Phi, psi and omega in degrees: 000135174254124182234133175256121181249175166291158169293157183301313182296317182295320180294315181299317180296313183292321181293314180298316180294316182296321182297325185271330189238350189300318182295334179277330192253329195239129173062009170249335178208140179257012181255131173268198176290161180305146181302141179295149173272106183273148176296149181303159178300135174285168178299324178294316178297321179296323176296320178297314179300316180295322179298315180298325179306328184270004188257006187302316182300317179293323180294317179294321178298318178294318179301315179300317180298316180293315183296326182282357172260114180295125178232041169309145188306331182265000179266084185299323182297315179292317178300315180297323180296316180292320178297320177297319180299312181290325178298319178300318178296318182291323177298323178292341178267009176090010176278148166261153186217160173208152178273149176245123189299137170282186182222160170256121184246111179268139178232155178298145181202163175284154176304133180089351179232037184311133184241106180231133175258108180261099190274130176292163178294157178253171183233133173238120179241140186222150166232128182270143178191199180246183180079195181294144182261121185254135175247116180253129188235138173211156176244144183261347183275157174234178180268003187261112181285176182299331182268008177290141176286349182262098191229339193234158179280141170213165184217140171226105181061237182269012182244130175252145179235148176150163182292116180084008185300329174245333183240088350224043179292330171299321177294324177296321178294317178302311180303310184296318184282336170296318178291321177299319180297315179295319181295324181301329180253021177059029182267001172273340183299131176081001181262146180259103186226134174239143177242122176245115178250117181252162188248006187223023182299322185289344175254015174106011182052041185293329177269320189274350184306317182298323179289320178301314182289324176299315181289327179302323182289345186257001188233169182256332178220146175244133179233117184245134192259039169293163182300144176271014177062244177241082182054045188231134173256140182263131183261312183230150179223151172287158170281159181233143173223166178210156177215146169234125180226149185235124176262126177253126180240212180227122180287148175198163178292130185290344178252308187278340184215039185306318185291343179276348182274163173227104190284117176292327179293317178300314179294321177301319181299316177298317181295322179300316179299316179297318181293314180297329180289353175287340179300131180220098185297329181296319179274348180091001181273127175232143180229137181222121170275106191264335182218135174227155180201147177174169176084165181241322182201161180301323187257023177236129172300126190293122178276349183205144175207153187213161181208154173247136187233140177247142180229137173231138185206138183284328186240144183307317183296329178297325177295315179295320178297321180295318178297320178298319178294320176302317180301319178299316181294315181297327184270002180253157173244123186250338194267349179229141185295333180238126178279106182274358182085001182269355174248118180229160180228129171253144184214157173228130185224140179217128167270087193271350178222114172290159173299146173265107184256122183300147174235171177301321182290319180289326175295322178297319178295317178301313183289328175298318180295318177299318179297317177295321178303319180294325175299331183263005181079020179252115178267101183265132176264175182232140179213164170258164187214147172271354178275158183247154174218172175292345174298334176293325179291314182292320179297316180295334178278000176101007182262118176302124191226137170247126193236030177216054184264004182279190183286160176290151176177171175206175181077018182303150178068021177215167178288000176266005184302132180212163180217151178273116187297318182296340179288342176300312178294315183302312183287328176293321175298314179301313182294320181300314179292317180299313180300313182299317182288320179294317184294336182266000176295149177242000000 
């Protein structure tokens, strides 16, 4: 079994913090401290806000262009095309850039269903300056593969539809136009800003995680452009884990030699029940076997079967406990009274997202953003989430992070995905003011 864990230091820090404060901060209340009273918009900030107001048509045009390029996580050509497009825009804004190599991640699989994640390269763009160092993060991949019927952008009034329109190509547009607004008024000069665009967030940032954490250590604030849902900022998030496991059995004729076979599908079924029974709503731990595959023919005892598993957990130790339980399940035989050694299981497991546990610093960042939103006439609410983002990685690495600065939307990961077009302007205005104020802190 191959298992990916947290680093020892990161786990110790997160566990100690979670044990003492989690009940006060996470999943018991979605309210942080009262929003900060921000100083009124300066004349320069008002000019920036007004400039963004006039950019909606261009923002929608860019969103349509991005959405119409398929960037399923395994479609390297599409992902590379979008990264090249965004890189060109960032270079025009005075950023320097470099690619960060992707990886090939092999996982156990049955013969004929080889499962490899070939991750496209990622992009890091930087502007050097003084003051606070800001790390802005976005992902270019979506969950929709090339053969998905959900492929193109459409619009009805203030609503846009399409793959990634809110998760998170809308966020990429927001990020870019906030920077364009600042650049238009020479407000990027002298600021220290890094942009990290990764290509594998939807599969767990398995390749880019190391880059996200490296950059987190070099910056003072993290801003992640995931969708803001419905005028909502996310304060706390569950941790995420995943597993892929393969049961190997013994093939035999289903009629003439049934007793000689050892059905991998039968054993997989028993294991699925054990795994699903790990879900405990009271503790907040949920487990889902989301994909299964196996067998060769109707009349053949299945020699191989496999499954993909999703895990969500509020506290770091719960993730480790879940992996330990998975190991027990993988190493046990449930479907035959005597273990003849002919049923074996290979597995790959990763705790790819630590829980995002609020801190005093991240709450201050959250409340500052709410305060700026009110100056702009945007009433932003606060919620917790069972979904994961790269903001969980940066927060766990010690970087105060706000991870829902993108456009409004709902229906993510389905053909119902949609986004509110007017929120593109609203969130770009919010980000432009926020970036300017954060970067000038001393």
